[in-house]
C-alpha positions as CSV (number, residue, x, y, z in Angstrom):
1,M,-30.5,158.2,298.6
2,S,-33.7,157.9,296.6
3,T,-33.8,161.6,296.1
4,T,-30.3,161.6,294.7
5,R,-31.2,158.7,292.3
6,S,-34.4,160.5,291.2
7,R,-32.5,163.7,290.5
8,S,-29.8,161.8,288.5
9,R,-32.5,160.2,286.3
10,S,-34.1,163.6,285.8
11,E,-30.8,165.3,284.8
12,S,-30.0,162.4,282.4
13,G,-33.4,162.7,280.7
14,Q,-32.9,166.5,280.4
15,A,-29.5,166.0,278.9
16,M,-30.8,163.5,276.3
17,L,-33.6,165.9,275.3
18,E,-31.1,168.8,274.9
19,F,-28.8,166.5,272.9
20,A,-31.7,165.5,270.6
21,M,-32.6,169.2,270.0
22,V,-29.0,170.1,269.2
23,C,-28.8,167.2,266.8
24,I,-31.9,168.3,265.0
25,S,-30.6,171.8,264.6
26,L,-27.2,170.6,263.4
27,T,-28.8,168.3,260.9
28,F,-30.7,171.2,259.3
29,L,-27.5,173.4,259.5
30,F,-25.4,170.8,257.8
31,A,-28.1,170.1,255.2
32,G,-28.3,173.8,254.4
33,A,-24.5,174.1,254.2
34,F,-24.4,171.1,251.8
35,T,-27.1,172.5,249.6
36,I,-25.5,176.0,249.4
37,G,-22.1,174.5,248.6
38,A,-23.6,172.2,245.9
39,M,-25.6,175.1,244.5
40,L,-22.4,177.2,244.2
41,N,-20.6,174.4,242.5
42,K,-23.5,173.9,240.0
43,A,-23.6,177.7,239.4
44,L,-19.9,177.6,238.4
45,Q,-20.6,174.8,236.1
46,V,-23.5,176.6,234.4
47,S,-21.3,179.8,234.0
48,N,-18.5,177.7,232.4
49,I,-21.0,176.0,230.0
50,T,-22.3,179.4,229.0
51,R,-18.9,180.8,228.3
52,S,-18.0,177.7,226.3
53,A,-21.2,178.1,224.3
54,A,-20.3,181.7,223.5
55,V,-16.8,180.7,222.3
56,L,-18.3,178.0,220.1
57,M,-20.8,180.4,218.7
58,V,-18.2,183.0,217.9
59,R,-16.3,180.3,216.0
60,S,-19.4,179.1,214.2
61,V,-20.7,182.5,213.2
62,T,-17.4,184.3,212.3
63,D,-15.6,181.4,210.7
64,P,-17.9,179.5,208.2
65,S,-14.9,177.4,207.1
66,S,-14.9,175.8,210.6
67,N,-18.1,173.8,209.7
68,L,-19.1,174.1,213.3
69,N,-22.8,173.9,212.9
70,L,-24.3,174.2,216.5
71,A,-27.7,173.3,215.2
72,D,-26.4,169.7,214.7
73,T,-26.8,167.3,217.6
74,V,-23.2,166.0,217.1
75,N,-21.8,169.5,217.9
76,Q,-24.4,170.2,220.7
77,R,-22.9,167.2,222.5
78,I,-19.8,169.3,223.2
79,L,-21.9,171.5,225.5
80,I,-24.1,168.7,226.9
81,R,-21.1,166.7,227.9
82,E,-19.8,169.7,229.8
83,A,-23.2,169.9,231.5
84,N,-22.8,166.4,232.8
85,G,-24.6,166.1,236.2
86,L,-27.2,168.8,235.4
87,G,-29.7,166.4,233.9
88,M,-29.5,167.9,230.3
89,A,-28.6,164.7,228.5
90,S,-31.1,162.2,227.1
91,D,-28.7,159.3,226.8
92,S,-25.1,158.1,227.2
93,S,-24.1,159.8,224.0
94,F,-24.9,163.1,225.5
95,D,-27.7,164.0,223.1
96,P,-29.6,167.0,224.5
97,S,-32.9,166.1,226.2
98,T,-36.0,168.0,225.2
99,T,-37.5,167.2,228.6
100,G,-34.4,167.6,230.8
101,N,-33.3,170.0,233.5
102,G,-31.9,172.7,231.4
103,A,-31.7,174.6,228.1
104,I,-29.1,176.6,226.1
105,F,-30.0,179.5,223.8
106,L,-27.5,180.9,221.2
107,S,-28.5,184.2,219.5
108,Q,-27.0,186.7,217.2
109,I,-28.9,190.0,217.3
110,V,-28.2,193.0,215.1
111,L,-29.4,196.6,215.1
112,V,-30.7,196.8,211.6
113,G,-29.1,199.6,209.6
114,P,-28.4,200.5,206.0
115,V,-26.2,197.5,205.3
116,Q,-28.9,195.0,206.4
117,C,-31.6,196.9,204.5
118,A,-29.5,197.0,201.3
119,S,-28.9,193.2,201.6
120,G,-32.4,192.2,202.5
121,V,-34.9,194.5,200.8
122,T,-35.7,193.3,197.2
123,S,-37.7,196.3,196.2
124,G,-36.6,199.7,197.5
125,S,-33.5,201.8,197.9
126,A,-31.7,204.2,200.2
127,P,-32.3,206.4,202.0
128,W,-33.6,203.7,204.3
129,S,-36.3,204.1,206.9
130,A,-39.0,201.9,208.5
131,G,-41.2,202.8,205.5
132,N,-39.1,200.9,202.9
133,C,-37.2,198.6,205.3
134,P,-39.6,197.5,208.0
135,N,-37.0,196.6,210.6
136,Y,-34.7,199.6,210.1
137,G,-33.6,200.9,213.4
138,S,-34.8,197.8,215.3
139,Y,-33.0,194.9,216.8
140,A,-33.5,191.6,214.9
141,F,-32.3,188.1,215.1
142,E,-29.6,187.0,212.6
143,Y,-29.0,183.6,214.2
144,Y,-30.8,181.4,216.7
145,V,-30.2,177.9,218.0
146,A,-32.0,176.4,221.0
147,I,-30.7,173.3,222.8
148,G,-32.4,171.2,225.4
149,N,-35.8,171.7,227.2
150,T,-37.1,174.6,225.1
151,T,-40.7,173.9,226.3
152,R,-39.9,174.9,229.8
153,W,-37.6,177.8,229.1
154,A,-37.1,180.4,226.5
155,S,-34.5,183.1,225.7
156,V,-34.9,186.4,227.5
157,F,-34.7,188.0,224.1
158,G,-37.6,186.1,222.6
159,V,-37.9,183.6,219.8
160,P,-37.7,184.3,216.1
161,P,-40.3,182.7,213.8
162,A,-39.4,179.1,213.2
163,A,-40.0,179.6,209.5
164,D,-37.3,182.2,209.4
165,V,-34.6,180.0,211.0
166,N,-32.5,177.9,208.6
167,S,-31.3,174.4,209.4
168,D,-27.9,175.8,210.5
169,G,-29.5,178.5,212.7
170,T,-28.9,181.4,210.4
171,I,-31.7,183.8,209.3
172,S,-31.9,185.2,205.8
173,A,-31.1,188.8,205.0
174,T,-34.7,189.3,203.8
175,H,-36.1,188.2,207.1
176,I,-33.6,190.2,209.1
177,A,-34.6,193.4,207.3
178,T,-38.3,192.9,206.7
179,D,-40.0,190.3,209.0
180,T,-41.3,192.4,211.9
181,K,-41.9,189.2,213.9
182,N,-38.2,188.7,213.9
183,V,-37.6,191.8,216.0
184,V,-36.4,191.9,219.6
185,T,-37.9,194.7,221.6
186,T,-35.6,197.7,222.1
187,A,-36.3,197.8,225.9
188,T,-35.1,194.2,226.2
189,M,-31.9,194.8,224.3
190,T,-31.0,198.2,225.8
191,S,-31.4,196.8,229.3
192,V,-28.5,194.5,228.5
193,I,-26.5,196.2,225.7
194,T,-26.8,199.1,223.3
195,L,-25.5,198.6,219.8
196,A,-24.8,201.1,217.0
197,S,-26.5,200.8,213.6
198,G,-25.3,197.6,211.9
199,Q,-23.5,196.2,215.0
200,Y,-24.4,192.8,216.4
201,S,-24.0,190.9,219.6
202,L,-23.5,187.2,220.1
203,I,-25.5,186.0,223.2
204,A,-25.3,182.7,225.0
205,E,-27.9,181.8,227.7
206,T,-28.2,178.8,230.0
207,Y,-30.9,177.7,232.3
208,A,-30.5,174.8,234.8
209,D,-32.9,173.3,237.4
210,I,-30.7,172.1,240.2
211,S,-33.5,171.4,242.7
212,G,-32.5,167.7,242.8
213,I,-29.5,168.5,245.0
214,S,-31.7,169.6,247.9
215,V,-31.6,167.3,251.0
216,F,-34.8,168.7,252.5
217,S,-37.7,170.3,250.6
218,V,-37.3,173.4,252.8
219,F,-33.9,174.1,251.1
220,K,-35.1,174.7,247.5
221,P,-32.3,175.8,245.2
222,P,-33.4,178.3,242.6
223,I,-33.3,177.9,238.8
224,I,-29.8,179.0,237.7
225,Y,-29.7,181.4,234.7
226,F,-26.4,182.7,233.2
227,R,-25.8,184.9,230.2
228,T,-22.6,185.8,228.2
229,L,-22.5,188.5,225.6
230,T,-19.7,189.1,223.0
């Protein structure tokens, strides 16, 4: 009888140990599943924000009468409100945070051609070349607005000189045609899109740090980056 009782206690202890090991494994499994699900949800949110930013930029750039100045905080709140939960707001009014968990970059980039040179070069005339129009044949910023934590992140396409960017995000014809510091490298642009002379692309980019959703440090979600071109 004592042998049977001893064996029963041994089997009970082994079962408890197995149960504990299974519970630990299931805990990590469920934590991983939760993190992946939350990450996919945040990724969808970031993609939607980027598309919304592109739509607003199209309206702002192509329809001046809309008075939709995305360089103004009051209009940037539209995007930051949509980013609710990503840690990009600085207050309850949804003003963008310069130290928050994300950033949005809005750019208009043109392949400088005869039209841009004719508008921006004050001394010189066609035929145009890099000799009389320094940015001829190069990609250059025509518009740039940065929202959020621009210290931590930057546009893939670079940053135009701050002195070139007007208060509404536009860049003067002179700087487009002649300021070589306003140029985007050809390799950077052609890896994404190739434009014909005089054509431009409107580009919205969003970064978001979603590491806060991780249950355990071992499950470290990546920085989400999404880009939309029109």
